N, C-alpha and C positions, 0 to 999 in steps of 0.2 A: 313784456313785464320782467321783472326781476330776476325769477329763474331762469331765465333762457339761457344763461351761461353757466353751467355748473362746473364744480372740479371737486375731486375726491376729497373728503372732508379729513381723513387720517391714511397714514401708510397700511393699519392693519385692519380697520372698519371699511367696509364698501359703501357707506352712506355717502352720497354727496350733497354740497352745502352748495346755497345760492350765494351770488358774491355780494349781494346785500341781505344784512341781515337786522336784528331791532334789539338794540340794547336796552335791557328792563328797567335801569335804575331810575330815569326819570319821573315813568309814572308809579314811583311809589313815593314822590316827595323829596325827589334830590334838589336841592337850594330853594325850592317853592312847594306849597301844598298842591296836592292834585287830588281833586274830589274823585269819587267812585263813577259817576256819568261821564267824565271828562276822561279818566283813564279807558273806561270801556268803548268809550268813540274813538279812542287813539287806537286801542288794538282793531278794534274792525276796520277803521281805514287803512291800516297796515296789511289786513286780509284782504280786503277788497284790491288794494294796490299789488296783490301777488307775493307779498312778503311772506316767506314761508319758516324763516328761520328765527328764534327768538332765544334770548339769553337771560337769565334771570341769578338772583342768587339769594339765599337766608338774609344776609347782609343788607338787601336793598329794601328799605322801610321795615326792616325786621320781620320779614315772613311776608310784608305787603305786596311787593311785586311778586313773588310766587302765587299767591292767592288769584291776583288778578289775572295773570297770564295763564294759569291753571284753567280759570274761570272762561277765560275768553277761547281756548282752544280745545277744552277738554270735547271726545267724541271725534275729533278729526284726526284721519290717518296719515294725512298728509304734510304734516308740521315736523320740525327738528326743533328740539328743546335743548339748552342745555343749563345746567344748574352748578352750585358750588359748594365744596364743603370745607372745613377749618373754623366755621364758628358754629356752636351750639346756643341755640335761642332758649332761655331759659324764664318760667314765668316771673313777671315782676310786678306785682299788685300794686307798688308806689306810682308807676305810668299811668296816668288818668287824664293826660292832655297831649294834644299834637304839636307840642313846642319842638323846636329844632334839637336832634339828638345824632352825632356822626354823621353830619350835614342832612339829614334825612327829617322831614315834616310828616310824622305819622304817628298816629296813637296805638299801635301794636303793643300789647303791655308784656314785651320781653326784653331781656337783658343779652348781650352776647359775651359769650365764654370761648377762648379761643382753644379748640382741640385738635391736632392733625393726627393723633393716637390711630391706629387700626379700628378700635371701637367708637372714637370719637367721629371717625368719617363716616363708619356703617350706621352709626346714631342718628349723623345729620343728613345722609341719604334718606332713610326712613323717613324722616320728619319732613323733609322737603316733598317726597311723594304724597305724605297726606295734605300738606299745603296746596301743591299743585292739583291733587287729586288724580295723579296719573300710576301706571303701573310699573313705567319705566321713563328712562331721560336716553337721549343721542349721546351725549356728551357731559361727564362730571369731571368738573375742573375743581383743582385745589387754590383756594382761594386766597390771594394775598400773603403767600409765605416769601420772606425775603428779609435781608438785613434791613435795608431802607425801611420797611414798616414795622419789624418788632425790634429793632434795635440790638440792647443787650440779651432780650430772652431769643433771637433767632436761632442761637443755637440749641437752645431746648426744643422750640418748635421743629426743626428740622431733623433733631435726633427722634421726636415722635413720628414723623413722617418717613424715616428710613427704618432704624432699628425698632422702631416703637410699632411697625407694622402697618402705618398709612398706605404707603404705595403698595404693599402687599394686598391689603383690603381692596383696593383699587382696580388691581390685575384680577383679583378674584370674583369682583363683579363685573368686571368685562368678561371673563371666561365663562360665567355662569349667564348671560345674556342680559344681566339685570341693566347694563348700560351698553352703549355700542363703542364707547372709548374714553378714554379718560387723559387729562393733560393738567397744565396749570391755567389760572385766570389773576394776572399778577401785573404790576405797574412797571416793575423792574427787570433788567436785563441779567444781572449776574448770576441771580437764583435759576434763571431759565437754563443756563448751561449748566451748573450743577447738577439742576433736574435731569437734563437729557444723558448725564452719564451714571444717574443714579436709578432710573427707571425708563423702562419702553414707552415713552409717552406716545400718544396718538395726535396731540395738538396743542397748542399755546394760543391763550387768549392773551394777548400783549396789549395793553391800552396806554395811549399817550406817548410812546416811545418810539414809533415810526409814523410821522405826519411830515407837513411840510416843514415844519419846525425843528425836528429830529430825526436823525438817521442812524443811529447809534447802533441798531442790529444790522447795518450792514458790514460792520467789522468782523464779528465773531458768529452771532447768534443765527443768522438767517443762513450761511452756509452751513454751520451745523446742522439746522434743520432739514437742509436739502440732503444734507448726507445720509441722515437718519430718517428720512422720508415721513418728516413730522410737520404738517400744516399750521400755517400761522393764520389765526383770526384777528384782525386788527380792531381794538376797542378805542373811544377815544379818538377819532380822527381829527377832530376839530379842538383837542387839547382842552379839554373842557369849556369850550365854545367862545374863545378868544378868536378863532378862526372863521367864526360865523358872525361876531361882532364887527373883525376887520377894521375896527380902528383904534385898537390896540385898549380897549376899555374892559373887554369880557372876562369870565374867569381864565384862569391859567394853572392846570394842575391843582383844580379844587381851591384855589385860591387867587389873591390878586398878582397880575403880571408885574415881572420885574421890567425896570425902564427899556432895558436893551430888548427884551422879547416883545414888548407892545412896538417899539419903533421897527423890528423887524417886519411883524405883522402889517404895518402902516406902509413900509416898502413892497410888500407882496401886493398889496390891497390896491396900491397906486398902478403896478405893473397889470394885474389883472382889469382894472378899470380900462387903462388903454386898449386891451383886446377885447373887452365886452364880455369878460369872462366872470361871473360869480365866483368870489374866493372860496365860499365853502364848497361848491363845487368841482373845484381842484383839489381841496383836502379830502374830498371822499374819494374822489378817483386815483388821487394819486398812489397810495399803498397799493392797490392791486395792480400797479403793474412788474411788482416784483414776483418772481415764480415761486417764492415760498409762500406766498400770502393768497389764502384759500376766500378768504371774505371779508368784510368790514360792516362793522357794526356801530351805528351812529344811536347816542341815546335820543328818545323821541317822547315828547310830553303832551303834543296836541294832535288832532288831526291836521290841523295846517301844518305843522311841523313834519307830520308824516309826507304829505302831498307835495311840498317842498322838496323834501329830501329825494323823494321819486324824480322829481326836476333835475333836481341837482345831478343825480347819479346818470342821468340820459341826457345831459347837457354835453352838445359838441364843443370841445376846446380843441383851438388852432394849437397845430406843432409850435408856431412863432411864442405862443406863450410859455410854453416848458422852454423854450432857448433863451429867452430874455430874463427868467429865474434863474437859470443856472449861470447865466451870463453876469447877473448881477451879482452872483457868489452866494444866493439864497439857499441853493439847492446844493447839495453833493456832487460832484463833477460823477461818480460811481454809483450814483441812484438812478436806476431803471424810471424810464418815464413812460406813461402810456403811451406816446408816439412810437416807441420801441416794441410795443408787444401788440400788435393789431390782430393776431392770431388768438387772444384771450377772450 
């Protein structure tokens, strides 16, 4: 089962996290519509498969992911849940259909407003508890802070998070036991380094930046996390799906893949085929070889995707595959490989 091998979730909390978790964006209609029955069947399949960690956010379907995950998990004491802060969902009566908004197909009648202040974080957290139907969560993550996301508005939001009491509110929630720990949930590396200097984080959920296609965190972030005893949760291990499609035609970073990325995926897929390895299995297992990484959380949309993911997670990958991938210059030479960590 997926919970057989666990590591400490954070340096300050003593909760442990399974190596494989459930990313909750897809069941809220990311890229395509997902009905209530299919979403519930997907969550039930994850529970039946032994998955015990579920990540969600107000942004996912404008509250829909939190509602669906809360309904599926409520009353179970063996679950670990993380959600996020940084956006407040305000009622918007103009939303009456389920056309795509912010990448999600959902009819939840809310519009997001960024607020990383202490008051905004407390309000966001309380609203999340209502949507989840829970009294606490295990991990609360600051969502999408960073210059890559906010551009010229980043300094304003960072000021809210630091001098405006955002981090202080998170520390207070942790000290009071309302949450097990706090950290960031982001897609960019630079802001993680800034946050490590600004607050006593417990964990960082980093999406899409430590994958078969990208290993930038090896330079500074992962050493800093190890030094600070901050665990990393890797989201987006398939880089938005391109490593599942394996033909270079899938989504990459929530958009169309550049030609050089598509070609790199096709080269990886060729090596994988020669070794009889599903490329998504390699994508899922690769991040876990690094000692800073506690968990990997792919986004799951259907029961079939859940079952396929469980198969990929347990698929035996020969050492020669990793050697050939590295020999072809498709992985950094300093990236730890699963073959190097038989103790994990």
